[in-house]
N, CA, C, O and CB atoms as a CASP TS submission, in Angstrom:
PFRMAT TS
TARGET T0000
AUTHOR 0000-0000-0000
METHOD Language model
MODEL 1
PARENT N/A
ATOM      1  N   MET     1      -6.709  16.586   5.921  1.00  0.00           N
ATOM      2  CA  MET     1      -7.041  15.630   4.888  1.00  0.00           C
ATOM      3  C   MET     1      -7.408  16.363   3.594  1.00  0.00           C
ATOM      4  O   MET     1      -6.985  15.968   2.507  1.00  0.00           O
ATOM      5  CB  MET     1      -8.194  14.721   5.347  1.00  0.00           C
ATOM      6  N   THR     2      -8.189  17.419   3.720  1.00  0.00           N
ATOM      7  CA  THR     2      -8.585  18.177   2.533  1.00  0.00           C
ATOM      8  C   THR     2      -7.374  18.797   1.845  1.00  0.00           C
ATOM      9  O   THR     2      -7.315  18.865   0.618  1.00  0.00           O
ATOM     10  CB  THR     2      -9.591  19.269   2.909  1.00  0.00           C
ATOM     11  N   GLU     3      -6.416  19.243   2.638  1.00  0.00           N
ATOM     12  CA  GLU     3      -5.200  19.819   2.054  1.00  0.00           C
ATOM     13  C   GLU     3      -4.424  18.760   1.272  1.00  0.00           C
ATOM     14  O   GLU     3      -3.899  19.042   0.195  1.00  0.00           O
ATOM     15  CB  GLU     3      -4.306  20.429   3.158  1.00  0.00           C
ATOM     16  N   ARG     4      -4.351  17.547   1.810  1.00  0.00           N
ATOM     17  CA  ARG     4      -3.688  16.450   1.085  1.00  0.00           C
ATOM     18  C   ARG     4      -4.409  16.154  -0.221  1.00  0.00           C
ATOM     19  O   ARG     4      -3.773  15.919  -1.248  1.00  0.00           O
ATOM     20  CB  ARG     4      -3.632  15.179   1.954  1.00  0.00           C
ATOM     21  N   ILE     5      -5.737  16.166  -0.179  1.00  0.00           N
ATOM     22  CA  ILE     5      -6.518  15.904  -1.391  1.00  0.00           C
ATOM     23  C   ILE     5      -6.261  16.980  -2.434  1.00  0.00           C
ATOM     24  O   ILE     5      -6.109  16.680  -3.618  1.00  0.00           O
ATOM     25  CB  ILE     5      -8.020  15.830  -1.065  1.00  0.00           C
ATOM     26  N   ARG     6      -6.212  18.218  -2.001  1.00  0.00           N
ATOM     27  CA  ARG     6      -5.933  19.312  -2.949  1.00  0.00           C
ATOM     28  C   ARG     6      -4.536  19.181  -3.543  1.00  0.00           C
ATOM     29  O   ARG     6      -4.348  19.373  -4.744  1.00  0.00           O
ATOM     30  CB  ARG     6      -6.079  20.679  -2.254  1.00  0.00           C
ATOM     31  N   ASN     7      -3.550  18.853  -2.699  1.00  0.00           N
ATOM     32  CA  ASN     7      -2.184  18.694  -3.200  1.00  0.00           C
ATOM     33  C   ASN     7      -2.087  17.535  -4.184  1.00  0.00           C
ATOM     34  O   ASN     7      -1.414  17.642  -5.209  1.00  0.00           O
ATOM     35  CB  ASN     7      -1.213  18.474  -2.038  1.00  0.00           C
ATOM     36  N   LEU     8      -2.756  16.435  -3.878  1.00  0.00           N
ATOM     37  CA  LEU     8      -2.730  15.289  -4.785  1.00  0.00           C
ATOM     38  C   LEU     8      -3.460  15.587  -6.091  1.00  0.00           C
ATOM     39  O   LEU     8      -3.066  15.090  -7.147  1.00  0.00           O
ATOM     40  CB  LEU     8      -3.352  14.071  -4.112  1.00  0.00           C
ATOM     41  N   THR     9      -4.507  16.386  -6.032  1.00  0.00           N
ATOM     42  CA  THR     9      -5.214  16.775  -7.247  1.00  0.00           C
ATOM     43  C   THR     9      -4.278  17.537  -8.181  1.00  0.00           C
ATOM     44  O   THR     9      -4.256  17.299  -9.388  1.00  0.00           O
ATOM     45  CB  THR     9      -6.450  17.632  -6.906  1.00  0.00           C
ATOM     46  N   ILE    10      -3.515  18.445  -7.609  1.00  0.00           N
ATOM     47  CA  ILE    10      -2.537  19.209  -8.400  1.00  0.00           C
ATOM     48  C   ILE    10      -1.469  18.269  -8.945  1.00  0.00           C
ATOM     49  O   ILE    10      -1.072  18.374 -10.105  1.00  0.00           O
ATOM     50  CB  ILE    10      -1.883  20.332  -7.544  1.00  0.00           C
ATOM     51  N   HIS    11      -1.005  17.348  -8.099  1.00  0.00           N
ATOM     52  CA  HIS    11       0.018  16.393  -8.523  1.00  0.00           C
ATOM     53  C   HIS    11      -0.461  15.560  -9.718  1.00  0.00           C
ATOM     54  O   HIS    11       0.266  15.395 -10.698  1.00  0.00           O
ATOM     55  CB  HIS    11       0.399  15.471  -7.354  1.00  0.00           C
ATOM     56  N   PHE    12      -1.687  15.036  -9.627  1.00  0.00           N
ATOM     57  CA  PHE    12      -2.197  14.187 -10.709  1.00  0.00           C
ATOM     58  C   PHE    12      -2.497  14.984 -11.972  1.00  0.00           C
ATOM     59  O   PHE    12      -2.475  14.431 -13.072  1.00  0.00           O
ATOM     60  CB  PHE    12      -3.450  13.461 -10.255  1.00  0.00           C
ATOM     61  N   ALA    13      -2.774  16.265 -11.826  1.00  0.00           N
ATOM     62  CA  ALA    13      -2.968  17.100 -13.016  1.00  0.00           C
ATOM     63  C   ALA    13      -1.638  17.265 -13.764  1.00  0.00           C
ATOM     64  O   ALA    13      -1.610  17.288 -14.995  1.00  0.00           O
ATOM     65  CB  ALA    13      -3.547  18.492 -12.621  1.00  0.00           C
ATOM     66  N   LYS    14      -0.549  17.378 -13.016  1.00  0.00           N
ATOM     67  CA  LYS    14       0.768  17.544 -13.636  1.00  0.00           C
ATOM     68  C   LYS    14       1.341  16.221 -14.134  1.00  0.00           C
ATOM     69  O   LYS    14       2.008  16.173 -15.168  1.00  0.00           O
ATOM     70  CB  LYS    14       1.733  18.180 -12.649  1.00  0.00           C
ATOM     71  N   HIS    15       1.076  15.145 -13.389  1.00  0.00           N
ATOM     72  CA  HIS    15       1.667  13.839 -13.686  1.00  0.00           C
ATOM     73  C   HIS    15       0.563  12.861 -14.083  1.00  0.00           C
ATOM     74  O   HIS    15       0.148  12.020 -13.285  1.00  0.00           O
ATOM     75  CB  HIS    15       2.469  13.298 -12.464  1.00  0.00           C
ATOM     76  N   LYS    16       0.109  12.977 -15.285  1.00  0.00           N
ATOM     77  CA  LYS    16      -1.008  12.168 -15.765  1.00  0.00           C
ATOM     78  C   LYS    16      -0.671  10.678 -15.849  1.00  0.00           C
ATOM     79  O   LYS    16      -1.574   9.841 -15.830  1.00  0.00           O
ATOM     80  CB  LYS    16      -1.447  12.662 -17.121  1.00  0.00           C
ATOM     81  N   GLN    17       0.608  10.341 -15.940  1.00  0.00           N
ATOM     82  CA  GLN    17       1.005   8.944 -16.046  1.00  0.00           C
ATOM     83  C   GLN    17       1.080   8.236 -14.690  1.00  0.00           C
ATOM     84  O   GLN    17       1.270   7.021 -14.643  1.00  0.00           O
ATOM     85  CB  GLN    17       2.339   8.851 -16.738  1.00  0.00           C
ATOM     86  N   ASP    18       0.935   8.975 -13.592  1.00  0.00           N
ATOM     87  CA  ASP    18       1.014   8.390 -12.252  1.00  0.00           C
ATOM     88  C   ASP    18      -0.292   7.665 -11.937  1.00  0.00           C
ATOM     89  O   ASP    18      -1.260   8.277 -11.486  1.00  0.00           O
ATOM     90  CB  ASP    18       1.307   9.483 -11.182  1.00  0.00           C
ATOM     91  N   LYS    19      -0.306   6.366 -12.178  1.00  0.00           N
ATOM     92  CA  LYS    19      -1.519   5.568 -11.952  1.00  0.00           C
ATOM     93  C   LYS    19      -1.503   4.881 -10.589  1.00  0.00           C
ATOM     94  O   LYS    19      -2.562   4.551 -10.056  1.00  0.00           O
ATOM     95  CB  LYS    19      -1.674   4.521 -13.053  1.00  0.00           C
ATOM     96  N   HIS    20      -0.334   4.664 -10.024  1.00  0.00           N
ATOM     97  CA  HIS    20      -0.231   3.912  -8.774  1.00  0.00           C
ATOM     98  C   HIS    20      -0.768   4.687  -7.574  1.00  0.00           C
ATOM     99  O   HIS    20      -1.267   4.087  -6.622  1.00  0.00           O
ATOM    100  CB  HIS    20       1.208   3.529  -8.524  1.00  0.00           C
ATOM    101  N   GLY    21      -0.671   5.985  -7.611  1.00  0.00           N
ATOM    102  CA  GLY    21      -1.165   6.783  -6.491  1.00  0.00           C
ATOM    103  C   GLY    21      -2.667   6.978  -6.511  1.00  0.00           C
ATOM    104  O   GLY    21      -3.242   7.473  -5.542  1.00  0.00           O
ATOM    105  N   GLY    22      -3.303   6.600  -7.593  1.00  0.00           N
ATOM    106  CA  GLY    22      -4.737   6.838  -7.751  1.00  0.00           C
ATOM    107  C   GLY    22      -5.598   6.100  -6.748  1.00  0.00           C
ATOM    108  O   GLY    22      -6.604   6.637  -6.286  1.00  0.00           O
ATOM    109  N   ARG    23      -5.218   4.866  -6.399  1.00  0.00           N
ATOM    110  CA  ARG    23      -6.025   4.087  -5.457  1.00  0.00           C
ATOM    111  C   ARG    23      -6.010   4.740  -4.081  1.00  0.00           C
ATOM    112  O   ARG    23      -7.057   4.887  -3.451  1.00  0.00           O
ATOM    113  CB  ARG    23      -5.507   2.635  -5.366  1.00  0.00           C
ATOM    114  N   GLY    24      -4.840   5.130  -3.618  1.00  0.00           N
ATOM    115  CA  GLY    24      -4.740   5.803  -2.320  1.00  0.00           C
ATOM    116  C   GLY    24      -5.492   7.124  -2.318  1.00  0.00           C
ATOM    117  O   GLY    24      -6.111   7.502  -1.323  1.00  0.00           O
ATOM    118  N   PHE    25      -5.430   7.813  -3.437  1.00  0.00           N
ATOM    119  CA  PHE    25      -6.141   9.083  -3.578  1.00  0.00           C
ATOM    120  C   PHE    25      -7.649   8.869  -3.469  1.00  0.00           C
ATOM    121  O   PHE    25      -8.336   9.608  -2.763  1.00  0.00           O
ATOM    122  CB  PHE    25      -5.794   9.751  -4.921  1.00  0.00           C
ATOM    123  N   GLN    26      -8.156   7.860  -4.167  1.00  0.00           N
ATOM    124  CA  GLN    26      -9.587   7.561  -4.109  1.00  0.00           C
ATOM    125  C   GLN    26     -10.010   7.129  -2.705  1.00  0.00           C
ATOM    126  O   GLN    26     -11.092   7.492  -2.243  1.00  0.00           O
ATOM    127  CB  GLN    26      -9.941   6.467  -5.122  1.00  0.00           C
ATOM    128  N   MET    27      -9.165   6.361  -2.029  1.00  0.00           N
ATOM    129  CA  MET    27      -9.475   5.949  -0.664  1.00  0.00           C
ATOM    130  C   MET    27      -9.527   7.147   0.273  1.00  0.00           C
ATOM    131  O   MET    27     -10.368   7.199   1.170  1.00  0.00           O
ATOM    132  CB  MET    27      -8.445   4.937  -0.166  1.00  0.00           C
ATOM    133  N   LEU    28      -8.638   8.105   0.074  1.00  0.00           N
ATOM    134  CA  LEU    28      -8.617   9.320   0.882  1.00  0.00           C
ATOM    135  C   LEU    28      -9.889  10.134   0.669  1.00  0.00           C
ATOM    136  O   LEU    28     -10.468  10.647   1.626  1.00  0.00           O
ATOM    137  CB  LEU    28      -7.384  10.166   0.547  1.00  0.00           C
ATOM    138  N   ILE    29     -10.321  10.251  -0.576  1.00  0.00           N
ATOM    139  CA  ILE    29     -11.552  10.976  -0.889  1.00  0.00           C
ATOM    140  C   ILE    29     -12.755  10.294  -0.248  1.00  0.00           C
ATOM    141  O   ILE    29     -13.618  10.963   0.320  1.00  0.00           O
ATOM    142  CB  ILE    29     -11.746  11.077  -2.409  1.00  0.00           C
ATOM    143  N   GLN    30     -12.819   8.969  -0.335  1.00  0.00           N
ATOM    144  CA  GLN    30     -13.933   8.238   0.250  1.00  0.00           C
ATOM    145  C   GLN    30     -13.952   8.347   1.772  1.00  0.00           C
ATOM    146  O   GLN    30     -15.020   8.425   2.378  1.00  0.00           O
ATOM    147  CB  GLN    30     -13.870   6.783  -0.161  1.00  0.00           C
ATOM    148  N   GLN    31     -12.776   8.354   2.386  1.00  0.00           N
ATOM    149  CA  GLN    31     -12.698   8.492   3.834  1.00  0.00           C
ATOM    150  C   GLN    31     -13.241   9.855   4.259  1.00  0.00           C
ATOM    151  O   GLN    31     -14.003   9.950   5.222  1.00  0.00           O
ATOM    152  CB  GLN    31     -11.245   8.312   4.321  1.00  0.00           C
ATOM    153  N   ARG    32     -12.847  10.918   3.536  1.00  0.00           N
ATOM    154  CA  ARG    32     -13.363  12.244   3.858  1.00  0.00           C
ATOM    155  C   ARG    32     -14.872  12.292   3.657  1.00  0.00           C
ATOM    156  O   ARG    32     -15.586  12.894   4.458  1.00  0.00           O
ATOM    157  CB  ARG    32     -12.676  13.316   2.999  1.00  0.00           C
ATOM    158  N   LYS    33     -15.355  11.667   2.603  1.00  0.00           N
ATOM    159  CA  LYS    33     -16.791  11.656   2.321  1.00  0.00           C
ATOM    160  C   LYS    33     -17.563  10.980   3.452  1.00  0.00           C
ATOM    161  O   LYS    33     -18.594  11.486   3.895  1.00  0.00           O
ATOM    162  CB  LYS    33     -17.070  10.942   0.989  1.00  0.00           C
ATOM    163  N   ARG    34     -17.059   9.836   3.916  1.00  0.00           N
ATOM    164  CA  ARG    34     -17.728   9.131   5.012  1.00  0.00           C
ATOM    165  C   ARG    34     -17.724   9.960   6.294  1.00  0.00           C
ATOM    166  O   ARG    34     -18.722  10.002   7.014  1.00  0.00           O
ATOM    167  CB  ARG    34     -17.055   7.780   5.263  1.00  0.00           C
ATOM    168  N   MET    35     -16.602  10.617   6.578  1.00  0.00           N
ATOM    169  CA  MET    35     -16.519  11.446   7.776  1.00  0.00           C
ATOM    170  C   MET    35     -17.491  12.622   7.702  1.00  0.00           C
ATOM    171  O   MET    35     -18.139  12.967   8.690  1.00  0.00           O
ATOM    172  CB  MET    35     -15.090  11.957   7.971  1.00  0.00           C
ATOM    173  N   MET    36     -17.583  13.228   6.531  1.00  0.00           N
ATOM    174  CA  MET    36     -18.491  14.367   6.368  1.00  0.00           C
ATOM    175  C   MET    36     -19.949  13.917   6.434  1.00  0.00           C
ATOM    176  O   MET    36     -20.788  14.639   6.974  1.00  0.00           O
ATOM    177  CB  MET    36     -18.220  15.084   5.034  1.00  0.00           C
ATOM    178  N   GLN    37     -20.268  12.737   5.897  1.00  0.00           N
ATOM    179  CA  GLN    37     -21.631  12.223   5.986  1.00  0.00           C
ATOM    180  C   GLN    37     -22.009  11.961   7.434  1.00  0.00           C
ATOM    181  O   GLN    37     -23.136  12.244   7.842  1.00  0.00           O
ATOM    182  CB  GLN    37     -21.780  10.942   5.159  1.00  0.00           C
ATOM    183  N   TYR    38     -21.080  11.422   8.214  1.00  0.00           N
ATOM    184  CA  TYR    38     -21.316  11.191   9.629  1.00  0.00           C
ATOM    185  C   TYR    38     -21.581  12.512  10.334  1.00  0.00           C
ATOM    186  O   TYR    38     -22.539  12.626  11.098  1.00  0.00           O
ATOM    187  CB  TYR    38     -20.121  10.467  10.269  1.00  0.00           C
ATOM    188  N   LEU    39     -20.749  13.500  10.087  1.00  0.00           N
ATOM    189  CA  LEU    39     -20.911  14.804  10.719  1.00  0.00           C
ATOM    190  C   LEU    39     -22.238  15.438  10.333  1.00  0.00           C
ATOM    191  O   LEU    39     -22.892  16.070  11.163  1.00  0.00           O
ATOM    192  CB  LEU    39     -19.758  15.727  10.339  1.00  0.00           C
ATOM    193  N   MET    40     -22.638  15.271   9.079  1.00  0.00           N
ATOM    194  CA  MET    40     -23.907  15.833   8.623  1.00  0.00           C
ATOM    195  C   MET    40     -25.078  15.176   9.360  1.00  0.00           C
ATOM    196  O   MET    40     -26.043  15.853   9.716  1.00  0.00           O
ATOM    197  CB  MET    40     -24.062  15.651   7.098  1.00  0.00           C
ATOM    198  N   ARG    41     -24.998  13.873   9.586  1.00  0.00           N
ATOM    199  CA  ARG    41     -26.068  13.174  10.313  1.00  0.00           C
ATOM    200  C   ARG    41     -26.128  13.603  11.770  1.00  0.00           C
ATOM    201  O   ARG    41     -27.217  13.750  12.325  1.00  0.00           O
ATOM    202  CB  ARG    41     -25.868  11.663  10.231  1.00  0.00           C
ATOM    203  N   LYS    42     -24.974  13.807  12.399  1.00  0.00           N
ATOM    204  CA  LYS    42     -24.913  14.088  13.831  1.00  0.00           C
ATOM    205  C   LYS    42     -25.166  15.548  14.169  1.00  0.00           C
ATOM    206  O   LYS    42     -25.865  15.848  15.137  1.00  0.00           O
ATOM    207  CB  LYS    42     -23.579  13.681  14.368  1.00  0.00           C
ATOM    208  N   ASP    43     -24.600  16.468  13.376  1.00  0.00           N
ATOM    209  CA  ASP    43     -24.710  17.896  13.707  1.00  0.00           C
ATOM    210  C   ASP    43     -24.618  18.719  12.423  1.00  0.00           C
ATOM    211  O   ASP    43     -23.528  19.039  11.949  1.00  0.00           O
ATOM    212  CB  ASP    43     -23.593  18.327  14.719  1.00  0.00           C
ATOM    213  N   ILE    44     -25.783  19.051  11.871  1.00  0.00           N
ATOM    214  CA  ILE    44     -25.830  19.758  10.581  1.00  0.00           C
ATOM    215  C   ILE    44     -25.215  21.157  10.675  1.00  0.00           C
ATOM    216  O   ILE    44     -24.625  21.640   9.709  1.00  0.00           O
ATOM    217  CB  ILE    44     -27.279  19.863  10.090  1.00  0.00           C
ATOM    218  N   ALA    45     -25.352  21.811  11.844  1.00  0.00           N
ATOM    219  CA  ALA    45     -24.769  23.150  12.000  1.00  0.00           C
ATOM    220  C   ALA    45     -23.241  23.077  11.954  1.00  0.00           C
ATOM    221  O   ALA    45     -22.595  23.897  11.301  1.00  0.00           O
ATOM    222  CB  ALA    45     -25.234  23.794  13.331  1.00  0.00           C
ATOM    223  N   GLU    46     -22.676  22.101  12.643  1.00  0.00           N
ATOM    224  CA  GLU    46     -21.226  21.938  12.634  1.00  0.00           C
ATOM    225  C   GLU    46     -20.733  21.539  11.240  1.00  0.00           C
ATOM    226  O   GLU    46     -19.661  21.962  10.808  1.00  0.00           O
ATOM    227  CB  GLU    46     -20.799  20.886  13.674  1.00  0.00           C
ATOM    228  N   PHE    47     -21.520  20.730  10.552  1.00  0.00           N
ATOM    229  CA  PHE    47     -21.196  20.355   9.176  1.00  0.00           C
ATOM    230  C   PHE    47     -21.084  21.604   8.307  1.00  0.00           C
ATOM    231  O   PHE    47     -20.145  21.731   7.521  1.00  0.00           O
ATOM    232  CB  PHE    47     -22.265  19.392   8.605  1.00  0.00           C
ATOM    233  N   GLY    48     -22.030  22.523   8.443  1.00  0.00           N
ATOM    234  CA  GLY    48     -21.995  23.764   7.675  1.00  0.00           C
ATOM    235  C   GLY    48     -20.752  24.586   7.966  1.00  0.00           C
ATOM    236  O   GLY    48     -20.157  25.166   7.058  1.00  0.00           O
ATOM    237  N   LYS    49     -20.357  24.635   9.250  1.00  0.00           N
ATOM    238  CA  LYS    49     -19.155  25.382   9.631  1.00  0.00           C
ATOM    239  C   LYS    49     -17.911  24.766   9.002  1.00  0.00           C
ATOM    240  O   LYS    49     -17.044  25.477   8.493  1.00  0.00           O
ATOM    241  CB  LYS    49     -19.009  25.423  11.160  1.00  0.00           C
ATOM    242  N   VAL    50     -17.830  23.444   9.041  1.00  0.00           N
ATOM    243  CA  VAL    50     -16.666  22.750   8.491  1.00  0.00           C
ATOM    244  C   VAL    50     -16.576  22.968   6.986  1.00  0.00           C
ATOM    245  O   VAL    50     -15.493  23.194   6.447  1.00  0.00           O
ATOM    246  CB  VAL    50     -16.731  21.246   8.808  1.00  0.00           C
ATOM    247  N   VAL    51     -17.720  22.899   6.312  1.00  0.00           N
ATOM    248  CA  VAL    51     -17.747  23.112   4.859  1.00  0.00           C
ATOM    249  C   VAL    51     -17.264  24.528   4.539  1.00  0.00           C
ATOM    250  O   VAL    51     -16.507  24.731   3.590  1.00  0.00           O
ATOM    251  CB  VAL    51     -19.182  22.882   4.288  1.00  0.00           C
ATOM    252  N   GLN    52     -17.703  25.499   5.330  1.00  0.00           N
ATOM    253  CA  GLN    52     -17.274  26.892   5.127  1.00  0.00           C
ATOM    254  C   GLN    52     -15.764  27.028   5.326  1.00  0.00           C
ATOM    255  O   GLN    52     -15.074  27.632   4.505  1.00  0.00           O
ATOM    256  CB  GLN    52     -18.025  27.838   6.095  1.00  0.00           C
ATOM    257  N   GLU    53     -15.257  26.458   6.426  1.00  0.00           N
ATOM    258  CA  GLU    53     -13.832  26.578   6.745  1.00  0.00           C
ATOM    259  C   GLU    53     -12.949  25.930   5.684  1.00  0.00           C
ATOM    260  O   GLU    53     -11.894  26.459   5.333  1.00  0.00           O
ATOM    261  CB  GLU    53     -13.546  25.953   8.099  1.00  0.00           C
ATOM    262  N   LEU    54     -13.386  24.788   5.182  1.00  0.00           N
ATOM    263  CA  LEU    54     -12.563  24.052   4.213  1.00  0.00           C
ATOM    264  C   LEU    54     -12.793  24.511   2.780  1.00  0.00           C
ATOM    265  O   LEU    54     -12.026  24.154   1.886  1.00  0.00           O
ATOM    266  CB  LEU    54     -12.844  22.569   4.316  1.00  0.00           C
ATOM    267  N   GLY    55     -13.838  25.296   2.553  1.00  0.00           N
ATOM    268  CA  GLY    55     -14.124  25.756   1.199  1.00  0.00           C
ATOM    269  C   GLY    55     -14.611  24.635   0.305  1.00  0.00           C
ATOM    270  O   GLY    55     -14.178  24.526  -0.843  1.00  0.00           O
ATOM    271  N   LEU    56     -15.499  23.805   0.808  1.00  0.00           N
ATOM    272  CA  LEU    56     -15.981  22.641   0.069  1.00  0.00           C
ATOM    273  C   LEU    56     -17.349  22.909  -0.542  1.00  0.00           C
ATOM    274  O   LEU    56     -18.281  22.143  -0.297  1.00  0.00           O
ATOM    275  CB  LEU    56     -16.044  21.418   0.984  1.00  0.00           C
ATOM    276  N   GLY    57     -17.497  23.950  -1.314  1.00  0.00           N
ATOM    277  CA  GLY    57     -18.785  24.277  -1.900  1.00  0.00           C
ATOM    278  C   GLY    57     -19.342  23.193  -2.790  1.00  0.00           C
ATOM    279  O   GLY    57     -20.373  22.604  -2.466  1.00  0.00           O
ATOM    280  N   LYS    58     -18.692  22.915  -3.898  1.00  0.00           N
ATOM    281  CA  LYS    58     -19.182  21.917  -4.849  1.00  0.00           C
ATOM    282  C   LYS    58     -19.040  20.506  -4.299  1.00  0.00           C
ATOM    283  O   LYS    58     -19.904  19.659  -4.528  1.00  0.00           O
ATOM    284  CB  LYS    58     -18.437  22.035  -6.172  1.00  0.00           C
ATOM    285  N   GLU    59     -17.939  20.244  -3.566  1.00  0.00           N
ATOM    286  CA  GLU    59     -17.745  18.917  -3.018  1.00  0.00           C
ATOM    287  C   GLU    59     -18.812  18.567  -2.000  1.00  0.00           C
ATOM    288  O   GLU    59     -19.207  17.406  -1.896  1.00  0.00           O
ATOM    289  CB  GLU    59     -16.382  18.808  -2.393  1.00  0.00           C
ATOM    290  N   ALA    60     -19.289  19.556  -1.242  1.00  0.00           N
ATOM    291  CA  ALA    60     -20.298  19.295  -0.214  1.00  0.00           C
ATOM    292  C   ALA    60     -21.609  18.829  -0.830  1.00  0.00           C
ATOM    293  O   ALA    60     -22.324  18.030  -0.225  1.00  0.00           O
ATOM    294  CB  ALA    60     -20.534  20.546   0.628  1.00  0.00           C
ATOM    295  N   SER    61     -21.932  19.311  -2.010  1.00  0.00           N
ATOM    296  CA  SER    61     -23.172  18.859  -2.650  1.00  0.00           C
ATOM    297  C   SER    61     -23.074  17.381  -3.024  1.00  0.00           C
ATOM    298  O   SER    61     -24.087  16.682  -3.019  1.00  0.00           O
ATOM    299  CB  SER    61     -23.476  19.708  -3.906  1.00  0.00           C
ATOM    300  N   LYS    62     -21.871  16.889  -3.347  1.00  0.00           N
ATOM    301  CA  LYS    62     -21.670  15.472  -3.628  1.00  0.00           C
ATOM    302  C   LYS    62     -21.838  14.654  -2.349  1.00  0.00           C
ATOM    303  O   LYS    62     -22.371  13.545  -2.379  1.00  0.00           O
ATOM    304  CB  LYS    62     -20.276  15.231  -4.244  1.00  0.00           C
ATOM    305  N   ILE    63     -21.382  15.208  -1.228  1.00  0.00           N
ATOM    306  CA  ILE    63     -21.491  14.512   0.051  1.00  0.00           C
ATOM    307  C   ILE    63     -22.961  14.386   0.443  1.00  0.00           C
ATOM    308  O   ILE    63     -23.384  13.362   0.978  1.00  0.00           O
ATOM    309  CB  ILE    63     -20.693  15.255   1.153  1.00  0.00           C
ATOM    310  N   ARG    64     -23.721  15.418   0.178  1.00  0.00           N
ATOM    311  CA  ARG    64     -25.142  15.403   0.507  1.00  0.00           C
ATOM    312  C   ARG    64     -25.929  14.485  -0.417  1.00  0.00           C
ATOM    313  O   ARG    64     -27.076  14.147  -0.123  1.00  0.00           O
ATOM    314  CB  ARG    64     -25.708  16.806   0.440  1.00  0.00           C
ATOM    315  N   GLY    65     -25.332  14.082  -1.520  1.00  0.00           N
ATOM    316  CA  GLY    65     -25.995  13.177  -2.447  1.00  0.00           C
ATOM    317  C   GLY    65     -26.814  13.878  -3.504  1.00  0.00           C
ATOM    318  O   GLY    65     -27.779  13.309  -4.013  1.00  0.00           O
ATOM    319  N   ARG    66     -26.455  15.090  -3.843  1.00  0.00           N
ATOM    320  CA  ARG    66     -27.186  15.838  -4.873  1.00  0.00           C
ATOM    321  C   ARG    66     -26.368  15.984  -6.118  1.00  0.00           C
ATOM    322  O   ARG    66     -26.824  16.586  -7.090  1.00  0.00           O
ATOM    323  CB  ARG    66     -27.588  17.205  -4.367  1.00  0.00           C
TER
END
């Protein structure tokens, strides 16, 4: 999912006029956020491992609500 988000981010940077894909993109981001929030509630150690593996430094702070 994170790889799709990264690819879409690059796509939208190149194609600024593409407005139709934005809703699906936002839904994908929200789905990842909800999944990460669930993981953080259930197992904080595993959450840390996943954040490290995916390279979600700045994004993880948004998930934590900071």
